[in-house]
C-alpha positions in Angstrom: 72.5 131.7 162.3 73.1 130.4 165.8 76.9 131.1 165.6 76.3 134.6 164.3 73.7 135.4 167.0 76.0 134.2 169.7 78.9 136.3 168.4 76.6 139.3 168.2 75.6 138.8 171.8 79.3 138.9 172.8 80.6 141.6 170.5 77.8 144.2 170.1 76.8 147.0 172.4 74.8 150.2 172.3 72.9 151.0 169.1 74.6 148.2 167.2 72.4 145.7 169.1 69.3 147.3 167.7 70.8 147.6 164.3 71.7 143.9 164.3 68.3 142.9 165.6 66.6 144.8 162.8 68.8 143.4 160.1 68.7 139.8 161.3 64.9 139.9 161.6 64.7 140.8 157.9 67.2 138.0 157.0 65.2 135.5 159.0 62.0 136.5 157.3 63.3 136.5 153.8 65.9 133.8 153.7 63.5 130.8 154.1 61.1 132.1 151.5 63.9 132.9 149.0 66.0 129.9 150.0 68.7 132.4 150.4 72.2 131.9 151.8 74.0 135.2 152.5 77.7 135.3 153.2 79.7 138.4 154.0 83.5 138.4 154.1 85.6 141.2 155.2 88.2 142.0 152.6 90.0 144.7 154.5 89.5 147.1 157.4 91.4 150.1 158.5 91.4 152.3 161.6 90.3 155.8 160.8 90.7 157.1 164.4 91.7 155.8 167.7 91.3 157.8 170.9 91.5 155.9 174.2 88.8 153.3 174.4 87.0 154.5 171.2 87.8 153.7 167.6 86.3 154.2 164.2 87.0 151.8 161.4 86.3 151.6 157.7 85.4 148.1 156.5 85.3 146.8 152.9 83.5 143.5 152.4 82.3 141.1 149.7 78.8 139.8 149.9 77.6 136.7 148.2 73.9 135.6 147.9 73.0 132.2 146.7 69.5 130.8 146.2 69.7 127.2 147.3 66.7 126.3 145.2 68.0 127.6 141.9 71.7 128.0 142.5 71.5 131.6 141.3 74.2 133.7 142.8 74.9 137.4 143.0 78.0 139.2 144.3 78.5 142.7 145.5 81.0 144.8 147.3 80.0 146.9 150.3 81.6 149.3 152.7 80.6 150.6 156.1 82.0 152.4 159.1 82.2 150.8 162.6 82.4 152.7 165.8 83.9 150.5 168.5 84.4 150.8 172.2 86.6 148.9 174.6 84.6 147.5 177.5 86.4 145.5 180.1 89.4 145.1 177.9 87.3 143.7 175.0 86.6 145.7 171.8 82.8 145.8 171.0 80.9 147.2 168.0 78.8 150.1 169.2 77.4 151.4 165.9 77.4 150.7 162.2 77.2 153.3 159.5 76.1 151.9 156.2 76.9 154.1 153.2 74.2 154.2 150.6 74.3 155.7 147.2 
């Protein structure tokens, strides 16, 4: 969690900070109770648009949840859009759009 939080501090800006804070609070609350380890791996990402210092990407990822107390695992694919901005020569995530069905 520490590594993830440090990366978020460096790479997030704008509304993505609030989105991350909300999501990570839920994970921190549920993970210890459920003995849950969540791993998300990006499978592929593509640039949808690029204009100057702004970009929109579509990301496809695999998520794996494992309960450390039972070893029960579940897998799911996910996809979401990322709005990024270049700040001081560094690309940062400004917003995340999660697609729900």
